[in-house]
C-alpha positions as CSV (number, residue, x, y, z in Angstrom):
1,M,0.0,0.1,0.0
2,N,1.2,3.5,-0.8
3,R,1.9,5.9,2.1
4,A,1.9,9.6,2.5
5,L,5.2,10.4,4.1
6,H,6.3,14.1,4.4
7,F,6.4,17.6,2.8
8,V,9.7,19.2,2.1
9,F,10.3,22.9,3.2
10,K,13.2,25.0,2.2
11,I,14.1,27.1,5.3
12,G,16.5,30.1,5.6
13,D,16.5,30.6,9.3
14,R,17.2,27.2,10.8
15,K,17.1,28.2,14.5
16,K,13.9,30.2,14.4
17,T,12.2,27.6,12.2
18,V,13.2,24.8,14.6
19,K,11.8,26.8,17.5
20,F,8.5,27.1,15.7
21,F,8.1,23.4,14.9
22,K,9.3,22.3,18.4
23,D,8.1,24.9,20.8
24,V,5.0,26.2,19.0
25,L,3.6,23.2,17.0
26,G,5.0,20.7,19.6
27,M,6.7,18.4,17.1
28,Q,9.9,16.4,17.9
29,V,13.1,16.0,16.0
30,L,13.0,12.5,14.5
31,R,16.3,12.5,12.7
32,H,18.9,15.0,11.5
33,E,21.4,14.5,8.6
34,E,24.2,16.7,7.1
35,F,25.5,16.6,3.5
36,E,28.4,18.1,2.1
37,E,27.1,18.4,-1.5
38,G,23.8,18.5,-3.2
39,C,21.4,15.7,-3.6
40,K,21.2,13.6,-6.8
41,A,17.5,14.0,-6.8
42,S,17.5,17.7,-5.9
43,C,16.2,17.0,-2.4
44,N,17.7,20.3,-1.2
45,G,16.6,22.2,-4.4
46,P,19.0,23.2,-7.3
47,Y,21.9,23.9,-5.0
48,D,25.3,22.2,-5.0
49,G,26.7,23.1,-1.6
50,K,26.5,22.0,1.9
51,W,23.0,21.4,3.4
52,S,21.1,19.5,6.0
53,K,17.9,17.7,6.4
54,T,15.8,17.6,9.6
55,M,12.7,15.4,10.0
56,V,10.2,16.7,12.6
57,G,6.7,15.4,13.4
58,F,4.2,14.4,16.0
59,G,5.4,10.8,16.0
60,P,7.5,8.1,14.1
61,E,7.6,8.4,10.3
62,D,6.1,4.9,10.0
63,D,2.6,6.2,10.9
64,H,2.8,10.0,10.9
65,F,3.0,12.5,8.1
66,V,6.1,14.6,8.9
67,M,8.0,17.7,7.9
68,E,11.4,17.7,6.1
69,L,13.3,20.8,6.8
70,T,15.8,21.5,4.2
71,Y,18.6,24.0,5.1
72,N,21.1,25.2,2.5
73,Y,24.0,26.8,4.2
74,G,24.4,29.5,1.7
75,I,20.9,30.7,1.3
76,S,19.0,33.0,3.8
77,T,15.6,33.3,2.3
78,Y,13.4,31.8,-0.5
79,K,10.8,33.7,-2.4
80,M,7.4,32.1,-2.0
81,G,4.9,31.5,-4.8
82,N,1.2,30.6,-4.5
83,D,1.7,26.8,-4.8
84,F,1.7,26.0,-1.2
85,I,-1.6,26.8,0.7
86,G,-1.1,25.2,4.0
87,I,-1.0,22.3,6.3
88,T,-4.0,21.6,8.7
89,I,-3.3,20.2,12.2
90,R,-5.9,19.0,14.6
91,S,-4.5,20.5,17.9
92,K,-5.9,23.3,20.1
93,E,-2.7,22.9,22.1
94,C,-0.8,24.4,19.2
95,L,-2.6,27.6,20.0
96,E,-2.0,27.4,23.6
97,R,1.8,26.9,22.9
98,A,1.7,29.8,20.4
99,A,0.3,32.1,23.1
100,A,2.8,30.9,25.7
101,N,5.6,31.7,23.2
102,D,4.2,35.0,22.1
103,W,3.8,33.7,18.6
104,P,1.2,35.4,16.5
105,I,-2.1,33.7,16.0
106,L,-3.6,34.8,12.7
107,T,-7.0,34.5,11.2
108,S,-8.1,34.0,7.4
109,D,-11.7,33.3,6.6
110,S,-12.5,32.7,10.2
111,K,-9.6,30.0,10.2
112,K,-6.9,30.4,12.8
113,Y,-3.4,29.7,11.5
114,L,0.3,30.1,12.6
115,E,2.9,31.2,10.2
116,C,6.3,29.6,10.1
117,P,9.4,31.6,9.5
118,G,9.6,31.8,5.6
119,G,5.8,32.3,5.4
120,Y,4.5,28.8,5.4
121,K,1.0,28.5,6.9
122,F,-0.3,26.0,9.4
123,F,-4.1,26.0,9.9
124,I,-5.2,24.8,13.3
125,E,-8.4,22.9,14.1
126,E,-9.3,23.9,17.7
127,E,-9.9,20.4,18.9
128,P,-7.9,18.3,21.5
129,Q,-4.9,16.9,19.9
130,P,-5.4,13.1,19.3
131,R,-3.2,10.6,21.1
132,D,-3.9,7.7,19.0
133,S,-3.6,9.1,15.5
134,D,-1.8,11.6,13.6
135,P,-2.7,15.3,14.3
136,V,-1.8,16.3,10.7
137,V,-5.1,16.2,8.8
138,K,-4.1,17.5,5.4
139,I,-1.9,19.4,3.1
140,A,-3.4,21.9,0.7
141,L,-1.7,22.7,-2.7
142,A,-2.8,24.9,-5.6
143,S,-4.2,23.8,-8.8
144,S,-4.8,25.9,-12.0
145,N,-7.3,23.3,-13.3
146,L,-8.9,20.9,-10.8
147,D,-10.3,18.5,-13.3
148,R,-6.9,18.1,-15.0
149,S,-5.2,17.7,-11.5
150,L,-7.7,14.9,-10.7
151,K,-7.0,13.0,-13.9
152,F,-3.4,13.0,-12.7
153,W,-3.7,12.3,-9.0
154,N,-6.8,10.0,-9.1
155,E,-6.6,8.3,-12.5
156,L,-2.8,7.9,-12.9
157,L,-1.5,7.8,-9.4
158,Q,-4.7,6.0,-8.0
159,M,-5.3,8.4,-5.1
160,K,-8.8,7.9,-3.8
161,I,-11.1,11.0,-4.0
162,Y,-12.6,11.4,-0.5
163,E,-14.5,14.7,-1.2
164,K,-15.1,16.9,-4.1
165,K,-17.0,20.2,-4.2
166,D,-16.8,23.6,-6.0
167,N,-13.1,24.2,-6.4
168,M,-11.7,21.7,-4.0
169,A,-11.0,18.0,-4.0
170,L,-9.6,15.8,-1.1
171,L,-7.6,12.8,-1.9
172,G,-5.7,10.1,-0.1
173,F,-4.2,6.6,-0.3
174,A,-5.9,5.4,3.0
175,D,-8.5,6.4,5.5
176,N,-5.8,6.8,8.3
177,Q,-3.4,8.8,6.5
178,A,-3.0,12.6,6.0
179,K,-4.8,13.7,3.0
180,L,-3.9,15.9,-0.1
181,C,-6.2,18.8,-0.7
182,L,-6.2,20.2,-4.1
183,I,-7.7,23.8,-4.5
184,D,-8.4,25.5,-7.9
185,I,-7.0,28.9,-7.5
186,G,-8.4,30.1,-11.0
187,G,-5.1,30.9,-12.4
188,S,-1.6,29.8,-13.0
189,V,0.5,28.2,-10.2
190,D,3.8,30.0,-9.3
191,H,6.3,27.9,-7.5
192,A,8.9,30.8,-7.2
193,K,12.0,29.6,-5.2
194,A,10.5,28.2,-2.1
195,F,8.8,25.3,-3.9
196,G,8.5,22.1,-1.9
197,R,8.0,18.5,-2.6
198,I,5.4,15.9,-1.3
199,A,6.7,12.4,-0.7
200,F,4.9,9.0,-0.8
201,S,6.2,5.6,-0.5
202,C,5.2,2.4,-2.4
203,P,6.7,-1.1,-2.6
204,A,10.1,-0.7,-4.3
205,K,9.1,-3.1,-7.1
206,G,6.4,-0.6,-8.1
207,L,8.8,2.3,-8.8
208,P,9.6,1.4,-12.4
209,A,5.9,1.0,-13.3
210,I,5.2,4.5,-11.9
211,Q,8.0,5.9,-14.1
212,A,6.8,3.9,-17.1
213,K,3.2,5.3,-16.5
214,M,4.5,8.7,-16.6
215,D,6.4,8.2,-19.8
216,E,3.5,6.5,-21.5
217,T,1.0,9.4,-20.7
218,G,3.4,12.2,-21.5
219,N,3.8,13.4,-18.0
220,T,7.0,14.8,-16.3
221,V,9.7,12.7,-14.7
222,L,12.0,15.2,-13.1
223,T,14.5,12.5,-11.8
224,R,14.5,9.0,-13.2
225,L,14.8,6.1,-10.9
226,V,17.9,6.5,-8.8
227,S,19.5,5.3,-5.6
228,L,20.3,7.9,-2.9
229,D,22.8,7.3,-0.2
230,T,22.6,8.7,3.3
231,P,25.9,8.1,5.4
232,G,25.6,5.4,7.8
233,K,21.9,4.6,6.9
234,A,19.9,2.8,4.3
235,T,20.2,3.5,0.6
236,V,16.8,4.2,-1.0
237,Q,15.5,4.3,-4.6
238,V,13.3,7.2,-5.6
239,V,11.6,8.6,-8.8
240,I,10.6,12.3,-8.8
241,L,7.6,13.4,-10.9
242,A,5.8,16.7,-11.5
243,D,2.0,17.1,-11.7
244,P,0.5,19.3,-14.5
245,D,1.0,22.3,-12.3
246,G,4.6,21.5,-11.5
247,H,4.2,20.3,-8.0
248,E,7.2,17.9,-7.3
249,I,6.3,14.5,-6.1
250,C,8.8,11.9,-4.7
251,F,8.0,8.2,-4.7
252,V,10.3,6.2,-2.7
253,G,10.7,2.4,-2.0
254,D,8.9,1.7,1.1
255,E,11.1,-1.2,2.4
256,A,14.3,0.7,2.5
257,F,12.6,4.0,3.6
258,R,11.3,2.3,6.7
259,E,14.9,1.5,7.6
260,L,16.1,5.0,6.7
261,S,13.4,6.8,8.6
262,K,13.7,5.1,12.0
263,V,13.7,7.6,14.8
264,D,17.2,8.5,15.8
265,P,17.5,9.1,19.6
266,K,20.5,11.4,18.9
267,G,18.7,13.4,16.3
268,D,17.9,16.4,18.5
269,A,21.4,16.5,19.7
270,L,22.8,16.3,16.2
271,L,20.6,19.1,15.2
272,T,21.7,21.2,18.2
273,E,25.4,20.5,17.5
274,A,25.0,21.5,13.8
275,M,23.2,24.7,14.7
276,E,26.0,25.5,17.2
277,N,28.8,24.8,14.6
278,D,27.1,26.7,11.9
279,K,29.3,29.7,11.2
280,S,28.0,30.4,7.6
281,D,26.7,33.8,8.6
282,E,30.1,34.8,9.9
283,W,31.8,33.4,6.9
284,F,29.7,35.5,4.5
285,A,30.1,38.5,6.7
286,Q,33.9,38.2,6.6
287,K,33.6,38.1,2.8
288,G,31.8,41.4,2.9
289,K,28.5,40.0,1.7
290,G,25.4,38.4,3.0
291,K,23.8,35.0,2.2
292,G,22.1,34.5,-1.0
293,E,18.4,35.0,-1.5
294,A,16.7,32.6,-3.7
């Protein structure tokens, strides 16, 4: 069975962003990894230098939809487009933590939301945070043509349509997983530089078939089936797609990913150490320039 795994965020201010996810949303660091050069599948975006990946969530990746925080040491900010609408979390406790940390609680169309450094929105359902299921309810992405999007996500990728009305459709691979919400914005989708990537897993033997289906139907394969190494951890196979609006989609072999994504008890300490040792701001200052803006 296919699984919804995570969404990739590019972050410019690692310390403030980590504070938001840990102290405000209440997530935990599940694992942290440092890389000296860019990813073969452009996991860190179109950048070649040193970068890090931090996985945060409300629980283990085996049964929670989590966030991948991608930090490129040479980039301070990323221009946002209109592609990412927001993630919905069921947890009134998030609002309580936000108030305790003096984090602004914002409102849009009577919905309360919190904004992460970088501008990413997290909509909060004011109900007690569930203890026996994932508090992450759904991720909303923009569509320029909902019918066209549904042909891709429902007919090609075989995601079940749970709800469809007006300009919105809710899809998923299973009842107990976070859902994908597609919202027709009535215009073109702009990914700018902050564009993210949504990830799913499937049995590894199914990856070639997904790639072949994209080829046969004239859809976009951004990165053809490739193996990705993580130092000291499992090697995984991935294929990276794009939907008709250019949203990046990663499919990874489930068996190896379950090994790779095990919670690392040292993850939080590794992240703290990396942030303490991060002298990139000072290095750029000595060169008489600031970090790049993407």
